C-alpha positions, -999 to +999 in steps of 0.1 A: -001-001+002+015+032-007+025+055+023-001+082+022-031+059+015-032+045+054-062+023+059-094+046+076-091+040+111-053+031+114-042+042+151-011+056+136-029+078+114-021+115+111-041+123+148-016+105+164+022+107+151+044+098+177+083+103+181+106+077+176+147+072+168+156+053+135+183+041+113+186+026+078+198-006+069+236-001+067+238+030+082+252+041+115+232+077+116+205+079+137+180+103+131+142+112+149+112+102+126+078+101+132+054+071+127+028+072+102+006+039+096+032+012+087+059+039+076+085+058+096+086+094+085+123+112+085+115+141+107+145+160+098+146+156+063+113+163+060+111+197+077+142+208+052+121+197+024+091+219+033+115+245+047+108+244+084+126+264+107+124+235+129+147+210+109+182+212+130+159+203+159+149+172+140+176+164+126+195+146+156+203+113+170+178+114+200+144+130+207+163+156+240+169+186+214+131+185+211+122+176+245+141+207+258+127+231+229+092+237+251+053+232+246+052+259+223+077+246+197+064+212+206+030+225+193+046+241+160+063+210+153+034+187+155+015+210+135+040+211+107+042+175+107+005+173+106-001+195+074+029+176+061+013+138+057-021+154+052-018+179+026-017+162-008+006+191-021+035+178+002+031+142-011+064+146-036+087+164-015+080+135+010+081+103+001+111+100-004+114+105+029+092+076+045+107+044+048+086+012+057+085+002+095+099-031+085+128-016+069+148+003+097+156-003+133+145+015+160+164+024+192+160+041+223+140+077+220+160+095+243+189+099+266+176+092+299+186+116+327+170+103+359+142+074+366+115+075+392+091+044+393+054+053+415+032+030+432-003+044+416-025+019+413-046+015+447-061-020+432-022-029+427-014-020+456-045-037+476-035-071+461+004-067+469-009-058+507-031-089+511-004-111+496+022-100+518+005-093+545-031-108+550-040-107+583-036-065+583-066-045+592-058-024+559-042-039+533-031-005+525-002+012+538-007+044+562+009+067+541-008+053+507-038+080+503-015+105+511+009+106+489+025+088+455+048+061+467+079+057+445+112+050+444+141+058+425+156+034+395+188+032+378+187+052+345+214+034+328+192-003+326+165+017+305+163-004+275+144+000+240+116-026+234+130-058+214+162-060+239+164-092+253+163-092+294+189-115+309+179-131+339+192-113+369+211-128+396+211-122+433+207-129+470+175-147+475+160-163+511+127-178+516+113-175+549+121-215+562+157-212+542+183-210+574+205-184+548+202-170+519+220-184+485+229-167+456+219-174+420+197-165+389+163-152+401+136-180+400+108-156+404+112-134+376+080-109+368+066-080+350+050-045+355+027-034+333+033+005+333+033+036+319+063+059+313+059+100+316+093+119+294+101+151+311+111+178+281+117+212+300+137+211+330+137+230+363+158+247+384+166+231+418+152+246+448+119+251+429+089+227+431+067+219+396+032+223+409+006+198+395-009+225+373+024+228+351+024+191+344+021+196+304+043+227+304+072+200+318+060+165+304+062+160+268+046+129+262+040+089+274+054+056+265+046+017+276+073+006+298+078-030+314+095-027+349+109-059+351+114-074+386+132-098+405+107-107+433+126-136+452+160-110+453+134-082+458+120-095+487+155-102+507+171-069+498+140-042+507+133-042+541+142-015+551+154+007+522+131-006+493+136-019+458+176-023+440+191-052+430+157-068+422+145-041+399+175-022+389+186-049+355+165-036+331+130-015+326+120-017+290+101+012+272+084+014+238+103+027+206+074+058+204+069+082+226+032+094+222+029+133+226+005+147+252-013+166+224-025+132+210-039+124+239-067+147+241-095+129+241-084+105+265-081+129+291-102+113+322-107+124+359-096+105+383-109+080+406-130+099+436-103+108+462-111+090+494-087+109+515-087+149+518-051+157+504-022+183+510-027+216+491+001+204+466-017+173+454-054+187+454-069+181+423-102+186+433-109+216+411-080+207+385-088+197+350-087+163+341-053+145+351-061+109+339-058+094+311-083+063+295-055+038+283-066+005+273-033-018+283-031-055+272-006-081+281+006-108+263+028-137+269+040-157+241+016-139+218-009-154+242-031-120+264-032-125+297-045-094+308-057-066+301-052-034+326-071-002+325-051+028+332-079+049+339-084+032+374-050+046+388-052+062+417-028+089+414-022+113+383+012+119+364+005+157+371+009+146+411+038+123+407+051+151+389+045+177+418+054+149+446+087+142+433+096+179+429+079+193+460+111+189+482+133+209+455+146+183+429+154+190+395+138+179+363+161+176+335+154+169+301+150+134+295+138+125+333+119+095+331+094+085+356+065+050+356+032+049+367+040+019+387+020-016+382-015-012+364-040-032+376-077-029+370-106-044+401-113-075+379-086-107+379-079-104+344-070-070+348-039-075+368-006-062+354+017-085+373+024-121+374+025-117+411-012-108+413-019-128+384-008-161+400-013-146+435+024-147+446+026-185+427-005-201+443-023-203+412-005-213+375-017-195+345-026-219+318-009-211+287-007-227+252+029-235+259+023-247+297+017-236+331+036-203+346+036-188+378+065-163+369+086-164+339+106-188+320+139-185+300+124-181+261+092-166+272+087-132+253+065-105+270+044-079+250+029-048+264+005-030+238-018-002+244-045+019+228-065+055+236-096+069+226-086+093+201-109+123+178-142+111+161-142+079+174-107+067+163-080+053+184-047+063+191-017+034+193+008+035+217+026+007+203+043-017+220+072-028+242+085-065+245+111-084+257+124-117+257+142-135+288+173-152+284+196-172+306+220-152+325 
């Protein structure tokens, strides 16, 4: 099919236009691209062909210069690209710069600065509480309804979709074991999440208000924060996740700009506890997103978590992680935390889906409690778009290989 004649209703039509970084066969150079149907448009070359003043910003090997340029420039670039792919007058000029998606290599789209992961799903948090604290009067910790809980991860192990994940090793100790042992994780898990990508930085010592979310955050991606549950269980008291999480975090190759998700904005769940002023969103514009996730293991769908059910919004998370004066940097990435819905088939981790290994999943290729070598996990998602269209969020996949 000719690149401009994409099927009606294609989730990667002109209403979407997510950004990534690609290279052509036998070429070392990487450059910014925009997905259009089943093709990738060389954004820098297209901008030059159309005489855009933003050509130099787009002819770069990462998205970071565009991320740092700010909201007004983001809007201008998007407007130019939308006009470019929808106006027939531009087809001759753009055709040489459209490449079949199957013919390019996709790369990590931005240089990751800091990485933070949150814990924003009440359904997930309650499930974890019921698993590990079954006798507690409340499955949530006392602070959960008052602040977005999070931890700092390792930015150097954020990897692009399609990269193999080496099974991590570490110390493990079961409740009945007399001493810890060292070896490969035997309880390797997934966490189906959404990642938010910061563009505009902030000054140290100056908190960023929740209402400034769209002035600083460029867009979002899908994220799988792989988790070695056995390593984590032994190490995380009292300081939290470390080696059980830092070995790999996979992100999708496409960053969907927030501008493409206006129709997907929804109000978050009702607040059950009064919030401190910097987190209070009672009178704020809707800051939740209606994103429909799907989790597949070896091609078999095992869960469909709804992001609209997330208790804490990305705007509140941004406000909380800067309220102490911590600064933002271009390329900061923060994860939503595991997305889980209220129903069993909407749980975003194997920890929940198998209830900590008690109830094995029945897959076409055998039972699973946690991941085995050779297993490939794929997260995909879409969001409501204009006129009933879907906005495709791409996918993030990774295959487990022996360490």
